[in-house]
Structure formats: structure tokens, C-alpha cells
C-alpha positions as CSV (number, residue, x, y, z in Angstrom):
1,X,14.3,-10.0,-0.9
2,X,11.4,-12.5,-0.6
3,X,9.3,-13.2,-3.6
4,X,5.6,-13.3,-3.8
5,X,5.7,-17.0,-4.8
6,X,7.3,-17.7,-1.4
7,X,3.8,-17.4,0.1
8,X,2.3,-20.1,-2.1
9,X,2.7,-22.8,0.6
10,X,0.6,-20.7,2.9
11,X,-2.1,-20.3,0.3
12,X,-2.1,-24.0,-0.4
13,X,-2.6,-24.7,3.3
14,X,-5.7,-22.7,3.3
15,X,-7.1,-23.8,-0.1
16,X,-6.0,-27.1,-1.6
17,X,-6.6,-28.6,-5.0
18,X,-5.7,-25.8,-7.4
19,X,-2.7,-25.4,-9.6
20,X,0.2,-23.1,-8.5
21,X,-0.4,-20.6,-11.3
22,X,-4.0,-20.1,-10.2
23,X,-2.9,-19.6,-6.6
24,X,-0.1,-17.2,-7.7
25,X,-2.5,-15.1,-9.8
26,X,-4.8,-14.7,-6.8
27,X,-1.8,-14.0,-4.5
28,X,-0.8,-11.1,-6.9
29,X,-4.3,-9.7,-6.6
30,X,-4.3,-10.1,-2.8
31,X,-0.9,-8.5,-2.3
32,X,-1.8,-5.5,-4.6
33,X,-5.1,-5.0,-2.6
34,X,-3.1,-5.3,0.6
35,X,-0.8,-2.4,-0.6
36,X,-3.8,-0.3,-1.6
37,X,-5.8,-0.7,1.5
38,X,-3.0,-0.6,4.0
39,X,-0.8,2.1,2.5
40,X,2.0,0.3,4.4
41,X,4.6,0.2,1.7
42,X,6.0,3.7,2.0
43,X,8.9,5.6,0.6
44,X,10.4,8.9,1.7
45,X,12.7,11.1,-0.4
46,X,14.1,14.6,-0.2
47,X,13.5,16.6,-3.3
48,X,14.5,19.9,-4.8
49,X,11.4,22.0,-5.6
50,X,11.4,23.1,-9.3
51,X,11.0,26.7,-10.4
52,X,7.3,26.0,-11.1
53,X,6.8,24.5,-7.7
54,X,6.7,21.0,-8.9
55,X,8.4,18.0,-7.4
56,X,8.8,14.6,-9.1
57,X,8.3,11.5,-6.9
58,X,10.2,8.4,-8.0
59,X,8.5,5.2,-6.8
60,X,10.2,1.8,-7.1
61,X,10.3,0.1,-10.5
62,X,6.9,-1.4,-11.5
63,X,5.1,0.6,-8.8
64,X,3.1,3.8,-8.8
65,X,2.4,6.4,-6.2
66,X,-0.8,5.5,-4.5
67,X,-1.1,8.3,-1.9
68,X,1.1,11.2,-0.7
69,X,1.1,10.9,3.0
70,X,3.1,14.0,4.0
71,X,5.3,16.7,2.7
72,X,7.7,18.2,5.2
73,X,10.0,21.2,4.9
74,X,13.8,20.9,5.5
75,X,13.3,21.4,9.3
76,X,10.8,18.5,9.5
77,X,7.7,20.6,9.9
78,X,4.7,19.2,8.0
79,X,3.3,21.3,5.2
80,X,-0.5,21.8,5.1
81,X,-2.2,19.9,2.2
82,X,-4.3,22.0,0.0
83,X,-2.6,25.2,1.3
84,X,1.1,24.7,1.0
85,X,1.0,21.8,-1.4
86,X,-1.4,20.3,-3.9
87,X,-1.6,16.7,-5.1
88,X,-3.0,16.3,-8.5
89,X,-5.1,13.3,-9.5
90,X,-2.2,12.0,-11.7
91,X,0.1,11.9,-8.6
92,X,1.9,15.1,-9.4
93,X,2.7,17.4,-6.5
94,X,2.9,21.2,-6.6
95,X,4.4,23.1,-3.7
96,X,2.5,26.4,-3.5
97,X,4.6,27.9,-0.7
98,X,8.2,29.2,-1.1
99,X,10.4,26.1,-0.3
100,X,13.6,25.0,-2.0
101,X,13.7,21.5,-0.6
102,X,11.0,19.2,0.8
103,X,10.8,15.6,2.1
104,X,7.9,13.6,0.6
105,X,6.5,10.5,2.2
106,X,4.2,8.4,0.0
107,X,2.7,4.9,-0.3
108,X,3.3,2.8,-3.4
109,X,1.4,0.0,-5.1
110,X,2.6,-2.6,-7.7
111,X,1.6,-1.8,-11.3
112,X,-0.4,-4.4,-13.3
113,X,0.5,-6.9,-14.6
114,X,2.6,-8.2,-11.7
115,X,5.3,-10.5,-12.7
116,X,5.4,-14.1,-11.5
117,X,8.8,-13.5,-9.9
118,X,7.7,-10.2,-8.2
119,X,9.4,-9.2,-5.0
120,X,7.3,-8.6,-1.9
121,X,8.1,-5.9,0.6
122,X,10.3,-7.6,3.3
123,X,8.6,-6.1,6.3
124,X,5.1,-7.0,5.0
125,X,6.4,-10.6,4.3
126,X,7.6,-10.9,7.9
127,X,4.6,-9.3,9.6
128,X,1.6,-10.3,7.5
129,X,2.3,-13.4,5.4
130,X,-0.7,-15.4,6.7
131,X,-3.1,-12.4,6.1
132,X,-1.9,-11.9,2.5
133,X,-2.2,-15.6,1.9
134,X,-5.7,-15.5,3.4
135,X,-6.6,-12.8,0.9
136,X,-5.5,-15.1,-1.9
137,X,-7.4,-18.0,-0.4
138,X,-10.5,-16.0,-0.1
139,X,-10.4,-15.1,-3.8
140,X,-9.7,-18.8,-4.7
141,X,-12.5,-20.1,-2.5
142,X,-14.9,-17.6,-4.1
143,X,-14.4,-19.0,-7.7
144,X,-17.6,-20.5,-9.0
145,X,-17.9,-24.1,-10.2
146,X,-14.6,-25.4,-8.7
147,X,-14.1,-28.4,-6.5
148,X,-12.6,-26.1,-3.8
149,X,-15.4,-23.4,-3.9
150,X,-16.6,-22.6,-0.4
151,X,-18.2,-19.2,0.2
152,X,-18.3,-19.6,4.0
153,X,-14.6,-20.4,4.3
154,X,-13.9,-17.6,1.8
155,X,-15.7,-15.1,4.1
156,X,-13.6,-16.4,7.0
157,X,-10.3,-15.8,5.2
158,X,-11.5,-12.5,3.9
159,X,-12.0,-11.4,7.5
160,X,-8.4,-12.4,8.2
161,X,-7.2,-10.4,5.2
162,X,-9.1,-7.3,6.3
163,X,-7.8,-7.6,9.8
164,X,-4.2,-7.8,8.4
165,X,-4.4,-4.8,6.1
166,X,-6.1,-2.7,8.9
167,X,-3.3,-3.6,11.3
168,X,-0.8,-2.7,8.6
169,X,-2.5,0.6,8.0
170,X,-2.3,1.4,11.7
171,X,1.4,0.4,11.7
172,X,2.0,2.7,8.8
173,X,0.3,5.6,10.5
174,X,2.3,5.1,13.6
175,X,5.5,5.0,11.6
176,X,4.8,8.5,10.5
177,X,5.0,11.4,12.9
178,X,1.7,11.6,14.8
179,X,1.5,15.4,14.2
180,X,0.8,14.8,10.5
181,X,-2.5,13.3,11.3
182,X,-3.7,16.0,13.8
183,X,-5.8,18.8,12.5
184,X,-3.5,21.7,11.5
185,X,-6.1,24.4,12.4
186,X,-9.3,24.3,14.3
187,X,-12.5,24.8,12.4
188,X,-15.3,27.0,13.7
189,X,-18.8,25.8,13.2
190,X,-21.8,28.1,13.8
């Protein structure tokens, strides 16, 4: 698995003159923001519904559940959020319909503080390394009173970063079954 520090050469290409630890700190922030905005780092697991209707999601070590993207029954049919399941603000999920087993798909985000030797998602590392590095460079170039401060260039790299996490968001959505993002029922407006 690639490490976050493997992206340091890309950050140093975009923003020279800082020490590696400063670049790594901003790279951690950029990667975390990438995970939050894109919801690309997804996990799916099949769970037994408890007698009280609760299910317990188990994200990777040093990660938390950012968003529940879908809950499906054992036949693969998507459950309706707010009707057949409820997601609490603390990330807990309660199944309100009578199901014994469900499959949950959710996005995860690294917990703070992120370790210096943290592992980055392999697919994100392959597909968006420049964009994640651009996010770190944008943060570095925005630092006040540094020899490398350049707000114009920071804005340019911020644009690359935003483009990358938007593309990752679209890729994550298309990875899920398209029916999950279609309205489950039509609304009638008067």
C-alpha cells in the first residue's frame, strides 16, 4: 500500500523551499479534505440487524464513517433513507423495517491526527496523486510571511484540487448502483 509521504515529491515540484515535515502536514490536511469532499473512499459490508434494529459499521482503523451512501436488503434492493433506515448524527444506523441482514455502503475519512506513515487509498493514489498534491501545495502557498507564499499560484492549485475531488466524487457515485441516486417516489407539488 502506498504511503501519504510517497506524494511528497509531487508537492515539492509545485512548491519548493519548505521542509518535508511542513509539506507532509499540509499533505495530510489535503488528503483528509479530499476524502471528505469526494466520498470516494468507500467500504461495503453485509451486517446482521440487531433485535433493536441497529447495525454497527466497522470502518478501517484510524478512520470514521463520514456518510452512509446506501443500505440494501439481501436481494440488493436499496432501502429508502428516512423511511426504512435512519442514520443518526453520531453515525449509528437503525433499520426501521423488518430485515435480518443488510448491506451497507459508506464513505470513510481518516481520523485526526494522521500519522506521518499513514497509508493512502491505493486507487486514489493511482488516479489523483497530482490533485491531492495540488491541495497540499495550495495550503503551503497560502501560508503568510514565507519565502514561498504566492496567493495567485495557491488559487491555481486549489482549482486543480477541487477538480480532482469533484472527479473522484463522480467516480464514486458511478461506482454505486445508479438507482440509489434516483428519487424513490415522486413528489406532488400543488
